[in-house]
MARTORLUM-964395 format. One record per residue: x, y, z of N, C-alpha, C in turn; residue number from 1. Coordinates in Angstrom, 3 decimals. Example, Ala and Ser with C-alpha at 12.3 -4.5 7.8 and 13.67 -1.06 7.14 Angstrom:
// residues 2
rec n_xx = 13.190 n_yy = -5.690 n_zz = 7.800 ca_xx = 12.300 ca_yy = -4.500 ca_zz = 7.800 c_xx = 13.200 c_yy = -3.300 c_zz = 7.800 lovo = 1
rec n_xx = 12.850 n_yy = -2.250 n_zz = 7.080 ca_xx = 13.670 ca_yy = -1.060 ca_zz = 7.140 c_xx = 12.900 c_yy = 0.030 c_zz = 7.870 lovo = 2
//
This chain:
// residues 87
rec n_xx = 0.847 n_yy = -1.169 n_zz = 0.000 ca_xx = 0.000 ca_yy = 0.000 ca_zz = 0.000 c_xx = 0.899 c_yy = 1.240 c_zz = 0.000 lovo = 1
rec n_xx = 0.606 n_yy = 2.201 n_zz = -0.875 ca_xx = 1.467 ca_yy = 3.371 ca_zz = -1.021 c_xx = 1.254 c_yy = 4.366 c_zz = 0.123 lovo = 2
rec n_xx = 2.254 n_yy = 5.197 n_zz = 0.298 ca_xx = 2.178 ca_yy = 6.225 ca_zz = 1.322 c_xx = 1.035 c_yy = 7.201 c_zz = 1.029 lovo = 3
rec n_xx = 0.871 n_yy = 7.539 n_zz = -0.242 ca_xx = -0.199 ca_yy = 8.466 ca_zz = -0.623 c_xx = -1.569 c_yy = 7.888 c_zz = -0.262 lovo = 4
rec n_xx = -1.755 n_yy = 6.589 n_zz = -0.503 ca_xx = -3.025 ca_yy = 5.948 ca_zz = -0.174 c_xx = -3.264 c_yy = 5.995 c_zz = 1.337 lovo = 5
rec n_xx = -2.228 n_yy = 5.730 n_zz = 2.101 ca_xx = -2.351 ca_yy = 5.746 ca_zz = 3.562 c_xx = -2.690 c_yy = 7.158 c_zz = 4.068 lovo = 6
rec n_xx = -2.033 n_yy = 8.157 n_zz = 3.512 ca_xx = -2.300 ca_yy = 9.541 ca_zz = 3.929 c_xx = -3.730 c_yy = 9.932 c_zz = 3.560 lovo = 7
rec n_xx = -4.131 n_yy = 9.612 n_zz = 2.321 ca_xx = -5.485 ca_yy = 9.950 ca_zz = 1.874 c_xx = -6.531 c_yy = 9.246 c_zz = 2.732 lovo = 8
rec n_xx = -6.329 n_yy = 7.977 n_zz = 2.986 ca_xx = -7.278 ca_yy = 7.224 ca_zz = 3.807 c_xx = -7.320 c_yy = 7.784 c_zz = 5.226 lovo = 9
rec n_xx = -6.182 n_yy = 8.167 n_zz = 5.754 ca_xx = -6.136 ca_yy = 8.757 ca_zz = 7.090 c_xx = -6.880 c_yy = 10.077 c_zz = 7.148 lovo = 10
rec n_xx = -6.727 n_yy = 10.892 n_zz = 6.108 ca_xx = -7.443 ca_yy = 12.161 ca_zz = 6.056 c_xx = -8.952 c_yy = 11.942 c_zz = 5.957 lovo = 11
rec n_xx = -9.368 n_yy = 10.999 n_zz = 5.138 ca_xx = -10.795 ca_yy = 10.694 ca_zz = 5.013 c_xx = -11.340 c_yy = 10.201 c_zz = 6.346 lovo = 12
rec n_xx = -10.633 n_yy = 9.284 n_zz = 6.954 ca_xx = -11.063 ca_yy = 8.745 ca_zz = 8.233 c_xx = -11.131 c_yy = 9.844 c_zz = 9.291 lovo = 13
rec n_xx = -10.122 n_yy = 10.686 n_zz = 9.350 ca_xx = -10.122 ca_yy = 11.786 ca_zz = 10.315 c_xx = -11.279 c_yy = 12.749 c_zz = 10.078 lovo = 14
rec n_xx = -11.536 n_yy = 13.060 n_zz = 8.810 ca_xx = -12.649 ca_yy = 13.941 ca_zz = 8.479 c_xx = -13.987 c_yy = 13.354 c_zz = 8.869 lovo = 15
rec n_xx = -14.165 n_yy = 12.073 n_zz = 8.603 ca_xx = -15.420 ca_yy = 11.416 ca_zz = 8.974 c_xx = -15.599 c_yy = 11.386 c_zz = 10.488 lovo = 16
rec n_xx = -14.525 n_yy = 11.147 n_zz = 11.203 ca_xx = -14.621 ca_yy = 11.121 ca_zz = 12.662 c_xx = -14.955 c_yy = 12.502 c_zz = 13.216 lovo = 17
rec n_xx = -14.360 n_yy = 13.551 n_zz = 12.639 ca_xx = -14.704 ca_yy = 14.911 ca_zz = 13.073 c_xx = -16.158 c_yy = 15.239 c_zz = 12.752 lovo = 18
rec n_xx = -16.622 n_yy = 14.805 n_zz = 11.595 ca_xx = -18.024 ca_yy = 15.018 ca_zz = 11.234 c_xx = -18.933 c_yy = 14.315 c_zz = 12.234 lovo = 19
rec n_xx = -18.603 n_yy = 13.083 n_zz = 12.556 ca_xx = -19.403 ca_yy = 12.322 ca_zz = 13.516 c_xx = -19.417 c_yy = 13.010 c_zz = 14.875 lovo = 20
rec n_xx = -18.287 n_yy = 13.500 n_zz = 15.310 ca_xx = -18.213 ca_yy = 14.197 ca_zz = 16.596 c_xx = -19.062 c_yy = 15.464 c_zz = 16.577 lovo = 21
rec n_xx = -18.970 n_yy = 16.240 n_zz = 15.498 ca_xx = -19.756 ca_yy = 17.457 ca_zz = 15.385 c_xx = -21.242 c_yy = 17.181 c_zz = 15.388 lovo = 22
rec n_xx = -21.647 n_yy = 16.139 n_zz = 14.703 ca_xx = -23.063 ca_yy = 15.790 ca_zz = 14.666 c_xx = -23.542 c_yy = 15.360 c_zz = 16.049 lovo = 23
rec n_xx = -22.727 n_yy = 14.587 n_zz = 16.754 ca_xx = -23.111 ca_yy = 14.147 ca_zz = 18.099 c_xx = -23.289 c_yy = 15.344 c_zz = 19.027 lovo = 24
rec n_xx = -22.390 n_yy = 16.315 n_zz = 18.931 ca_xx = -22.487 ca_yy = 17.510 ca_zz = 19.770 c_xx = -23.746 c_yy = 18.304 c_zz = 19.399 lovo = 25
rec n_xx = -24.005 n_yy = 18.451 n_zz = 18.108 ca_xx = -25.192 ca_yy = 19.194 ca_zz = 17.666 c_xx = -26.474 c_yy = 18.493 c_zz = 18.107 lovo = 26
rec n_xx = -26.497 n_yy = 17.175 n_zz = 18.008 ca_xx = -27.693 ca_yy = 16.428 ca_zz = 18.397 c_xx = -28.010 c_yy = 16.620 c_zz = 19.876 lovo = 27
rec n_xx = -26.996 n_yy = 16.677 n_zz = 20.689 ca_xx = -27.230 ca_yy = 16.903 ca_zz = 22.122 c_xx = -27.663 c_yy = 18.340 c_zz = 22.384 lovo = 28
rec n_xx = -27.170 n_yy = 19.273 n_zz = 21.577 ca_xx = -27.447 ca_yy = 20.684 ca_zz = 21.817 c_xx = -28.853 c_yy = 21.103 c_zz = 21.394 lovo = 29
rec n_xx = -29.452 n_yy = 20.424 n_zz = 20.433 ca_xx = -30.752 ca_yy = 20.867 ca_zz = 19.928 c_xx = -31.929 c_yy = 20.302 c_zz = 20.705 lovo = 30
rec n_xx = -31.652 n_yy = 19.475 n_zz = 21.671 ca_xx = -32.728 ca_yy = 18.863 ca_zz = 22.432 c_xx = -33.491 c_yy = 19.918 c_zz = 23.223 lovo = 31
rec n_xx = -34.787 n_yy = 19.913 n_zz = 23.054 ca_xx = -35.658 ca_yy = 20.794 ca_zz = 23.837 c_xx = -36.516 c_yy = 19.892 c_zz = 24.718 lovo = 32
rec n_xx = -36.328 n_yy = 19.995 n_zz = 26.018 ca_xx = -37.136 ca_yy = 19.176 ca_zz = 26.915 c_xx = -38.516 c_yy = 19.812 c_zz = 27.103 lovo = 33
rec n_xx = -39.378 n_yy = 19.076 n_zz = 27.764 ca_xx = -40.756 ca_yy = 19.527 ca_zz = 27.925 c_xx = -40.840 c_yy = 20.853 c_zz = 28.682 lovo = 34
rec n_xx = -40.015 n_yy = 21.048 n_zz = 29.694 ca_xx = -40.050 ca_yy = 22.280 ca_zz = 30.481 c_xx = -39.632 c_yy = 23.483 c_zz = 29.639 lovo = 35
rec n_xx = -38.554 n_yy = 23.327 n_zz = 28.861 ca_xx = -38.098 ca_yy = 24.418 ca_zz = 28.008 c_xx = -39.144 c_yy = 24.751 c_zz = 26.949 lovo = 36
rec n_xx = -39.726 n_yy = 23.723 n_zz = 26.347 ca_xx = -40.779 ca_yy = 23.952 ca_zz = 25.347 c_xx = -41.962 c_yy = 24.670 c_zz = 25.971 lovo = 37
rec n_xx = -42.317 n_yy = 24.274 n_zz = 27.193 ca_xx = -43.430 ca_yy = 24.932 ca_zz = 27.879 c_xx = -43.097 c_yy = 26.391 c_zz = 28.163 lovo = 38
rec n_xx = -41.843 n_yy = 26.661 n_zz = 28.575 ca_xx = -41.428 ca_yy = 28.037 ca_zz = 28.831 c_xx = -41.464 c_yy = 28.873 c_zz = 27.552 lovo = 39
rec n_xx = -40.990 n_yy = 28.300 n_zz = 26.448 ca_xx = -40.985 ca_yy = 29.023 ca_zz = 25.175 c_xx = -42.402 c_yy = 29.267 c_zz = 24.661 lovo = 40
rec n_xx = -43.273 n_yy = 28.316 n_zz = 24.893 ca_xx = -44.642 ca_yy = 28.422 ca_zz = 24.385 c_xx = -45.552 c_yy = 29.215 c_zz = 25.320 lovo = 41
rec n_xx = -45.092 n_yy = 29.450 n_zz = 26.523 ca_xx = -45.932 ca_yy = 30.149 ca_zz = 27.506 c_xx = -46.101 c_yy = 31.625 c_zz = 27.181 lovo = 42
rec n_xx = -47.289 n_yy = 32.071 n_zz = 27.288 ca_xx = -47.602 ca_yy = 33.488 ca_zz = 27.112 c_xx = -48.270 c_yy = 33.916 c_zz = 28.419 lovo = 43
rec n_xx = -47.700 n_yy = 34.831 n_zz = 29.087 ca_xx = -48.098 ca_yy = 35.290 ca_zz = 30.421 c_xx = -49.252 c_yy = 34.528 c_zz = 31.075 lovo = 44
rec n_xx = -50.445 n_yy = 34.657 n_zz = 30.576 ca_xx = -51.587 ca_yy = 34.022 ca_zz = 31.224 c_xx = -52.092 c_yy = 32.785 c_zz = 30.480 lovo = 45
rec n_xx = -51.630 n_yy = 32.607 n_zz = 29.257 ca_xx = -52.117 ca_yy = 31.501 ca_zz = 28.443 c_xx = -50.923 c_yy = 30.696 c_zz = 27.950 lovo = 46
rec n_xx = -51.141 n_yy = 29.447 n_zz = 27.716 ca_xx = -50.071 ca_yy = 28.559 ca_zz = 27.273 c_xx = -50.452 c_yy = 28.000 c_zz = 25.909 lovo = 47
rec n_xx = -49.565 n_yy = 28.198 n_zz = 24.941 ca_xx = -49.812 ca_yy = 27.730 ca_zz = 23.590 c_xx = -49.377 c_yy = 26.265 c_zz = 23.493 lovo = 48
rec n_xx = -50.301 n_yy = 25.362 n_zz = 23.761 ca_xx = -49.983 ca_yy = 23.924 ca_zz = 23.789 c_xx = -49.606 c_yy = 23.394 c_zz = 22.408 lovo = 49
rec n_xx = -50.177 n_yy = 23.967 n_zz = 21.368 ca_xx = -49.836 ca_yy = 23.517 ca_zz = 20.012 c_xx = -48.382 c_yy = 23.865 c_zz = 19.691 lovo = 50
rec n_xx = -47.962 n_yy = 25.069 n_zz = 20.031 ca_xx = -46.569 ca_yy = 25.470 ca_zz = 19.821 c_xx = -45.643 c_yy = 24.592 c_zz = 20.647 lovo = 51
rec n_xx = -46.008 n_yy = 24.343 n_zz = 21.875 ca_xx = -45.207 ca_yy = 23.489 ca_zz = 22.753 c_xx = -45.029 c_yy = 22.106 c_zz = 22.139 lovo = 52
rec n_xx = -46.112 n_yy = 21.502 n_zz = 21.662 ca_xx = -46.048 ca_yy = 20.176 ca_zz = 21.053 c_xx = -45.202 c_yy = 20.198 c_zz = 19.784 lovo = 53
rec n_xx = -45.339 n_yy = 21.267 n_zz = 18.997 ca_xx = -44.544 ca_yy = 21.371 ca_zz = 17.768 c_xx = -43.059 c_yy = 21.525 c_zz = 18.062 lovo = 54
rec n_xx = -42.714 n_yy = 22.309 n_zz = 19.086 ca_xx = -41.306 ca_yy = 22.461 ca_zz = 19.469 c_xx = -40.703 c_yy = 21.125 c_zz = 19.884 lovo = 55
rec n_xx = -41.438 n_yy = 20.366 n_zz = 20.669 ca_xx = -40.956 ca_yy = 19.058 ca_zz = 21.117 c_xx = -40.826 c_yy = 18.119 c_zz = 19.931 lovo = 56
rec n_xx = -41.815 n_yy = 18.088 n_zz = 19.045 ca_xx = -41.774 ca_yy = 17.211 ca_zz = 17.878 c_xx = -40.612 c_yy = 17.568 c_zz = 16.955 lovo = 57
rec n_xx = -40.384 n_yy = 18.863 n_zz = 16.737 ca_xx = -39.285 ca_yy = 19.290 ca_zz = 15.883 c_xx = -37.941 c_yy = 18.929 c_zz = 16.495 lovo = 58
rec n_xx = -37.832 n_yy = 19.098 n_zz = 17.794 ca_xx = -36.593 ca_yy = 18.752 ca_zz = 18.476 c_xx = -36.292 c_yy = 17.266 c_zz = 18.337 lovo = 59
rec n_xx = -37.294 n_yy = 16.445 n_zz = 18.555 ca_xx = -37.096 ca_yy = 14.994 ca_zz = 18.456 c_xx = -36.781 c_yy = 14.579 c_zz = 17.027 lovo = 60
rec n_xx = -37.455 n_yy = 15.181 n_zz = 16.075 ca_xx = -37.224 ca_yy = 14.846 ca_zz = 14.675 c_xx = -35.808 c_yy = 15.244 c_zz = 14.249 lovo = 61
rec n_xx = -35.384 n_yy = 16.431 n_zz = 14.637 ca_xx = -34.033 ca_yy = 16.883 ca_zz = 14.308 c_xx = -32.986 c_yy = 15.988 c_zz = 14.958 lovo = 62
rec n_xx = -33.238 n_yy = 15.606 n_zz = 16.207 ca_xx = -32.303 ca_yy = 14.727 ca_zz = 16.906 c_xx = -32.209 c_yy = 13.380 c_zz = 16.205 lovo = 63
rec n_xx = -33.349 n_yy = 12.810 n_zz = 15.815 ca_xx = -33.327 ca_yy = 11.522 ca_zz = 15.090 c_xx = -32.565 c_yy = 11.651 c_zz = 13.773 lovo = 64
rec n_xx = -32.775 n_yy = 12.752 n_zz = 13.068 ca_xx = -32.069 ca_yy = 12.962 ca_zz = 11.807 c_xx = -30.573 c_yy = 13.072 c_zz = 11.996 lovo = 65
rec n_xx = -30.158 n_yy = 13.829 n_zz = 12.994 ca_xx = -28.722 ca_yy = 13.969 ca_zz = 13.244 c_xx = -28.094 c_yy = 12.652 c_zz = 13.694 lovo = 66
rec n_xx = -28.810 n_yy = 11.896 n_zz = 14.517 ca_xx = -28.258 ca_yy = 10.602 ca_zz = 14.929 c_xx = -28.180 c_yy = 9.632 c_zz = 13.753 lovo = 67
rec n_xx = -29.105 n_yy = 9.743 n_zz = 12.812 ca_xx = -29.041 ca_yy = 8.906 ca_zz = 11.609 c_xx = -27.807 c_yy = 9.266 c_zz = 10.792 lovo = 68
rec n_xx = -27.553 n_yy = 10.572 n_zz = 10.640 ca_xx = -26.349 ca_yy = 11.009 ca_zz = 9.931 c_xx = -25.103 c_yy = 10.546 c_zz = 10.682 lovo = 69
rec n_xx = -25.139 n_yy = 10.630 n_zz = 12.001 ca_xx = -24.021 ca_yy = 10.163 ca_zz = 12.813 c_xx = -23.731 c_yy = 8.682 c_zz = 12.545 lovo = 70
rec n_xx = -24.777 n_yy = 7.869 n_zz = 12.544 ca_xx = -24.597 ca_yy = 6.440 ca_zz = 12.296 c_xx = -24.031 c_yy = 6.198 c_zz = 10.905 lovo = 71
rec n_xx = -24.537 n_yy = 6.911 n_zz = 9.913 ca_xx = -24.005 ca_yy = 6.777 ca_zz = 8.557 c_xx = -22.548 c_yy = 7.161 c_zz = 8.475 lovo = 72
rec n_xx = -22.167 n_yy = 8.211 n_zz = 9.181 ca_xx = -20.767 ca_yy = 8.644 ca_zz = 9.200 c_xx = -19.883 c_yy = 7.597 c_zz = 9.859 lovo = 73
rec n_xx = -20.369 n_yy = 7.019 n_zz = 10.946 ca_xx = -19.597 ca_yy = 5.965 ca_zz = 11.618 c_xx = -19.415 c_yy = 4.772 c_zz = 10.689 lovo = 74
rec n_xx = -20.468 n_yy = 4.398 n_zz = 9.973 ca_xx = -20.352 ca_yy = 3.279 ca_zz = 9.038 c_xx = -19.350 c_yy = 3.595 c_zz = 7.930 lovo = 75
rec n_xx = -19.350 n_yy = 4.828 n_zz = 7.440 ca_xx = -18.368 ca_yy = 5.216 ca_zz = 6.429 c_xx = -16.952 c_yy = 5.154 c_zz = 6.998 lovo = 76
rec n_xx = -16.800 n_yy = 5.600 n_zz = 8.230 ca_xx = -15.486 ca_yy = 5.554 ca_zz = 8.867 c_xx = -15.013 c_yy = 4.115 c_zz = 9.006 lovo = 77
rec n_xx = -15.916 n_yy = 3.233 n_zz = 9.396 ca_xx = -15.553 ca_yy = 1.818 ca_zz = 9.494 c_xx = -15.193 c_yy = 1.255 c_zz = 8.124 lovo = 78
rec n_xx = -15.940 n_yy = 1.670 n_zz = 7.098 ca_xx = -15.636 ca_yy = 1.224 ca_zz = 5.742 c_xx = -14.277 c_yy = 1.686 c_zz = 5.266 lovo = 79
rec n_xx = -13.814 n_yy = 2.811 n_zz = 5.790 ca_xx = -12.480 ca_yy = 3.292 ca_zz = 5.463 c_xx = -11.419 c_yy = 2.595 c_zz = 6.304 lovo = 80
rec n_xx = -11.728 n_yy = 2.344 n_zz = 7.560 ca_xx = -10.752 ca_yy = 1.782 ca_zz = 8.488 c_xx = -10.513 c_yy = 0.285 c_zz = 8.270 lovo = 81
rec n_xx = -11.555 n_yy = -0.447 n_zz = 7.943 ca_xx = -11.427 ca_yy = -1.904 ca_zz = 7.813 c_xx = -10.407 c_yy = -2.303 c_zz = 6.755 lovo = 82
rec n_xx = -10.462 n_yy = -1.719 n_zz = 5.545 ca_xx = -9.443 ca_yy = -2.108 ca_zz = 4.557 c_xx = -8.018 c_yy = -1.748 c_zz = 5.000 lovo = 83
rec n_xx = -7.872 n_yy = -0.677 n_zz = 5.758 ca_xx = -6.551 ca_yy = -0.308 ca_zz = 6.244 c_xx = -6.018 c_yy = -1.344 c_zz = 7.220 lovo = 84
rec n_xx = -6.902 n_yy = -1.913 n_zz = 8.005 ca_xx = -6.477 ca_yy = -2.880 ca_zz = 9.010 c_xx = -6.176 c_yy = -4.251 c_zz = 8.404 lovo = 85
rec n_xx = -6.980 n_yy = -4.690 n_zz = 7.444 ca_xx = -6.827 ca_yy = -6.051 ca_zz = 6.921 c_xx = -6.106 c_yy = -6.139 c_zz = 5.590 lovo = 86
rec n_xx = -5.640 n_yy = -5.019 n_zz = 5.047 ca_xx = -4.968 ca_yy = -5.096 ca_zz = 3.763 c_xx = -3.483 c_yy = -5.079 c_zz = 3.920 lovo = 87
//
């Protein structure tokens, strides 16, 4: 295996790992719990339950999407790492 191939594969693997790390951090940061959603949806004397439910649903959907991307990135990283280990 050539040095150029090893360097390129290392860069790809490093990039994928950084992407995975960034996605994991973002997924944790976008979580809106029920209390925060209630606070955001609250209007002095009235509470907008529809807005609260939408905030929670959007948060969960975004989190699921980011975790899906995270899993895909990890699989790509493994696909890059495995040939390096067994070749």
